SERO-4910 file (N, C-alpha, C, O; in steps of 0.05 Angstrom, whole numbers):
BEGIN
 pado doro    nc1    nc2    nc3   cac1   cac2   cac3    cc1    cc2    cc3    oc1    oc2    oc3
  Met    A   3478   3781   2961   3503   3765   2964   3508   3762   2994   3499   3778   3011
  Val    A   3522   3741   3000   3530   3736   3028   3560   3736   3031   3574   3733   3011
  Asp    A   3569   3738   3056   3598   3738   3061   3611   3711   3057   3635   3709   3052
  Gly    A   3596   3689   3060   3607   3663   3057   3585   3643   3053   3561   3649   3059
  Pro    A   3591   3619   3045   3570   3599   3040   3554   3591   3064   3531   3584   3063
  Glu    A   3566   3594   3088   3552   3587   3112   3530   3608   3119   3512   3602   3134
  Ala    A   3532   3631   3107   3511   3652   3112   3487   3649   3094   3467   3663   3098
  Tyr    A   3488   3632   3074   3466   3627   3056   3449   3605   3068   3458   3582   3069
  Pro    A   3424   3611   3076   3409   3591   3091   3401   3566   3075   3396   3545   3087
  Trp    A   3400   3567   3048   3392   3544   3033   3415   3529   3020   3411   3512   3003
  Ser    A   3439   3534   3029   3463   3522   3018   3467   3494   3030   3461   3489   3053
  Ser    A   3477   3476   3013   3484   3449   3023   3510   3450   3039   3518   3430   3050
  Tyr    A   3523   3473   3039   3548   3477   3054   3544   3469   3083   3561   3457   3095
  His    A   3520   3476   3094   3515   3469   3123   3518   3440   3128   3528   3432   3149
  Ala    A   3508   3423   3110   3510   3394   3114   3537   3384   3106   3549   3368   3121
  Asn    A   3547   3392   3083   3572   3381   3072   3597   3390   3087   3616   3375   3089
  Ala    A   3597   3415   3097   3621   3425   3110   3619   3427   3140   3638   3423   3155
  Leu    A   3594   3432   3150   3590   3437   3178   3578   3413   3193   3577   3413   3217
  Gly    A   3568   3394   3178   3557   3369   3190   3528   3372   3200   3519   3355   3215
  His    A   3514   3393   3191   3486   3395   3199   3469   3374   3185   3474   3368   3162
  Asp    A   3450   3363   3199   3433   3343   3188   3414   3356   3168   3400   3376   3174
  Asp    A   3412   3345   3144   3393   3354   3123   3382   3330   3109   3396   3318   3092
  Arg    A   3358   3323   3116   3345   3299   3105   3339   3301   3075   3333   3282   3062
  Leu    A   3341   3326   3065   3335   3330   3036   3359   3323   3019   3356   3320   2995
  Leu    A   3382   3320   3031   3407   3315   3015   3415   3286   3016   3412   3272   3036
  Thr    A   3424   3277   2993   3437   3250   2991   3465   3255   2983   3470   3269   2963
  Pro    A   3484   3245   2998   3513   3250   2991   3519   3241   2962   3513   3219   2954
  His    A   3531   3259   2947   3540   3254   2920   3565   3237   2920   3581   3240   2938
  Pro    A   3569   3220   2901   3594   3204   2900   3619   3221   2900   3639   3213   2912
  Gln    A   3618   3245   2888   3642   3262   2888   3647   3272   2917   3670   3275   2925
  Tyr    A   3626   3278   2932   3629   3286   2960   3641   3263   2976   3659   3267   2992
  Leu    A   3630   3239   2972   3640   3216   2987   3669   3210   2981   3684   3199   2998
  Ala    A   3678   3217   2957   3706   3213   2949   3726   3233   2962   3750   3230   2959
  Leu    A   3715   3253   2975   3733   3273   2987   3748   3263   3011   3768   3275   3019
  Gly    A   3740   3241   3023   3754   3231   3047   3741   3205   3056   3719   3198   3049
  Thr    A   3756   3190   3072   3747   3164   3082   3729   3167   3106   3716   3147   3113
  Thr    A   3729   3190   3119   3712   3194   3143   3695   3219   3138   3702   3236   3122
  Leu    A   3674   3221   3153   3657   3245   3152   3673   3270   3158   3670   3290   3144
  Gln    A   3690   3269   3178   3706   3293   3186   3725   3301   3163   3727   3325   3158
  Leu    A   3738   3282   3150   3756   3288   3128   3740   3300   3105   3750   3319   3092
  Arg    A   3717   3289   3099   3700   3300   3077   3692   3328   3083   3693   3346   3066
  Gln    A   3683   3334   3108   3675   3361   3115   3698   3380   3113   3694   3403   3103
  Gln    A   3722   3373   3122   3745   3390   3120   3752   3396   3091   3758   3418   3083
  Ala    A   3752   3375   3075   3759   3378   3046   3738   3395   3032   3745   3412   3016
  Tyr    A   3713   3391   3039   3692   3407   3026   3694   3436   3034   3692   3454   3017
  Ala    A   3699   3442   3060   3702   3469   3069   3726   3483   3055   3725   3506   3049
  Ala    A   3747   3468   3051   3771   3478   3038   3766   3488   3009   3779   3506   2999
  Leu    A   3746   3475   2996   3739   3484   2969   3729   3513   2968   3730   3525   2947
  Phe    A   3720   3523   2991   3708   3550   2992   3726   3569   3007   3717   3591   3014
  Ser    A   3751   3562   3012   3768   3578   3029   3780   3602   3015   3790   3620   3028
  Asn    A   3781   3602   2989   3793   3624   2974   3773   3648   2973   3750   3644   2965
  Val    A   3783   3671   2980   3766   3695   2979   3776   3712   2956   3800   3716   2952
  Ile    A   3758   3722   2940   3765   3740   2918   3767   3768   2929   3748   3778   2941
  Ser    A   3789   3781   2924   3794   3808   2933   3775   3827   2919   3765   3821   2897
  Asp    A   3770   3851   2931   3753   3870   2918   3764   3879   2891   3749   3884   2872
  Asp    A   3791   3882   2890   3803   3890   2864   3799   3869   2843   3793   3875   2820
  Arg    A   3803   3844   2850   3800   3822   2831   3771   3820   2822   3765   3815   2799
  Leu    A   3752   3823   2841   3724   3823   2834   3716   3845   2815   3701   3841   2796
  Ala    A   3727   3869   2819   3723   3891   2801   3734   3885   2773   3721   3892   2753
  Glu    A   3757   3873   2773   3769   3865   2747   3752   3845   2732   3748   3847   2708
  Ile    A   3742   3825   2747   3724   3805   2735   3699   3818   2724   3691   3812   2701
  Arg    A   3687   3835   2740   3662   3848   2731   3667   3865   2706   3651   3864   2687
  Ala    A   3689   3880   2706   3695   3897   2683   3700   3880   2658   3690   3887   2636
  Tyr    A   3714   3858   2661   3720   3841   2639   3694   3828   2628   3690   3827   2603
  Ile    A   3677   3819   2645   3652   3806   2636   3635   3826   2621   3622   3819   2601
  Gln    A   3635   3851   2629   3618   3871   2616   3629   3878   2588   3613   3888   2571
  His    A   3654   3874   2583   3666   3881   2558   3677   3858   2542   3690   3862   2521
  Ala    A   3673   3834   2551   3685   3811   2538   3671   3804   2512   3646   3805   2510
  Pro    A   3686   3796   2492   3674   3786   2468   3664   3757   2473   3675   3743   2490
  Val    A   3644   3750   2459   3633   3723   2462   3648   3704   2443   3652   3710   2419
  Val    A   3658   3682   2454   3673   3662   2439   3654   3639   2433   3650   3622   2450
  Ser    A   3644   3638   2409   3626   3616   2401   3618   3619   2372   3625   3638   2359
  Thr    A   3602   3599   2363   3592   3601   2336   3568   3620   2335   3556   3625   2355
  Pro    A   3561   3630   2311   3538   3648   2309   3512   3634   2319   3496   3647   2332
  Leu    A   3509   3609   2313   3485   3594   2322   3484   3594   2352   3463   3599   2364
  Phe    A   3507   3588   2365   3508   3588   2394   3502   3615   2405   3487   3617   2425
  Gln    A   3513   3636   2394   3508   3663   2404   3479   3671   2402   3469   3686   2419
  Ser    A   3465   3661   2381   3437   3669   2378   3419   3654   2396   3395   3660   2398
  Ser    A   3429   3634   2409   3413   3618   2427   3416   3627   2456   3430   3646   2462
  Thr    A   3403   3613   2474   3406   3619   2502   3434   3615   2513   3440   3622   2535
  Gly    A   3451   3602   2497   3479   3597   2505   3496   3621   2506   3519   3620   2515
  Thr    A   3486   3644   2497   3502   3669   2498   3513   3674   2526   3536   3681   2529
  His    A   3496   3671   2546   3505   3675   2573   3527   3656   2581   3546   3663   2595
  Leu    A   3525   3631   2573   3545   3611   2578   3571   3618   2564   3593   3614   2575
  Ala    A   3569   3628   2540   3593   3635   2525   3608   3658   2539   3633   3658   2540
  Ile    A   3594   3677   2549   3606   3699   2564   3621   3688   2588   3643   3696   2594
  Phe    A   3609   3669   2602   3621   3657   2625   3646   3642   2617   3667   3642   2631
  Cys    A   3645   3628   2594   3667   3613   2584   3691   3632   2579   3714   3625   2585
  Val    A   3686   3655   2567   3707   3675   2562   3719   3684   2588   3743   3687   2590
  Tyr    A   3702   3689   2608   3712   3698   2634   3731   3677   2645   3753   3683   2655
  Leu    A   3723   3652   2644   3740   3630   2655   3766   3629   2639   3788   3626   2651
  Ala    A   3765   3632   2613   3789   3632   2597   3807   3655   2605   3831   3651   2607
  Lys    A   3796   3678   2609   3812   3702   2616   3824   3697   2644   3847   3703   2649
  Ala    A   3808   3687   2662   3818   3684   2690   3840   3663   2692   3858   3666   2708
  Tyr    A   3838   3643   2675   3857   3621   2677   3875   3618   2652   3887   3597   2648
  Trp    A   3878   3640   2636   3893   3637   2611   3921   3627   2615   3931   3613   2597
  Pro    A   3935   3633   2637   3962   3622   2640   3962   3592   2642   3983   3579   2636
  Leu    A   3940   3580   2649   3938   3551   2652   3930   3537   2626   3932   3513   2624
  Ile    A   3922   3553   2606   3912   3542   2581   3935   3540   2561   3948   3560   2556
  Pro    A   3939   3516   2550   3960   3514   2530   3954   3530   2505   3931   3537   2501
  Asn    A   3973   3536   2489   3970   3551   2464   3961   3580   2468   3946   3591   2453
  Thr    A   3971   3593   2489   3966   3622   2492   3990   3637   2480   4012   3627   2481
  Ser    A   3984   3659   2468   4005   3674   2456   4020   3691   2477   4011   3692   2500
  Ala    A   4042   3703   2468   4059   3718   2487   4044   3742   2498   4050   3751   2521
  Asn    A   4025   3754   2483   4011   3777   2494   3987   3770   2511   3972   3788   2520
  Gly    A   3983   3745   2517   3963   3736   2535   3936   3731   2522   3917   3723   2536
  Arg    A   3934   3734   2496   3909   3728   2482   3907   3698   2479   3926   3684   2474
  Met    A   3882   3688   2480   3878   3660   2477   3881   3652   2448   3871   3665   2430
  Ala    A   3895   3630   2443   3897   3620   2416   3886   3591   2416   3890   3576   2435
  Asn    A   3871   3585   2396   3860   3558   2393   3841   3552   2416   3838   3529   2424
  Leu    A   3827   3572   2427   3809   3567   2449   3782   3560   2438   3771   3574   2421
  Ser    A   3770   3539   2447   3743   3532   2439   3726   3528   2464   3734   3514   2483
  Cys    A   3703   3540   2463   3684   3537   2485   3659   3525   2474   3652   3529   2450
  Pro    A   3645   3510   2490   3620   3497   2480   3599   3518   2473   3577   3511   2464
***
């Protein structure tokens, strides 16, 4: 792991946020939509990575992932999608206050993951 995206040598962050020339990259339409100028796009892209996860929150996420039930159909669980289902549960747990139809005790209700 690295301390930030700029420390990862193969990241597109260098081109998209820092303006380094990378002939292997073609700007994605979503990147181009971040701003009307290169400088605005770079600032907006860098801002996407500005949130740092605290050590306590990271420990909570890891503990939850290790003990989370898989939310999916039996067929999905038996396929390679099991890993994706675990990630889906993590996202639901992390963002449950934003998900409609949550119960008062914080459990997800009517949650469906692919």
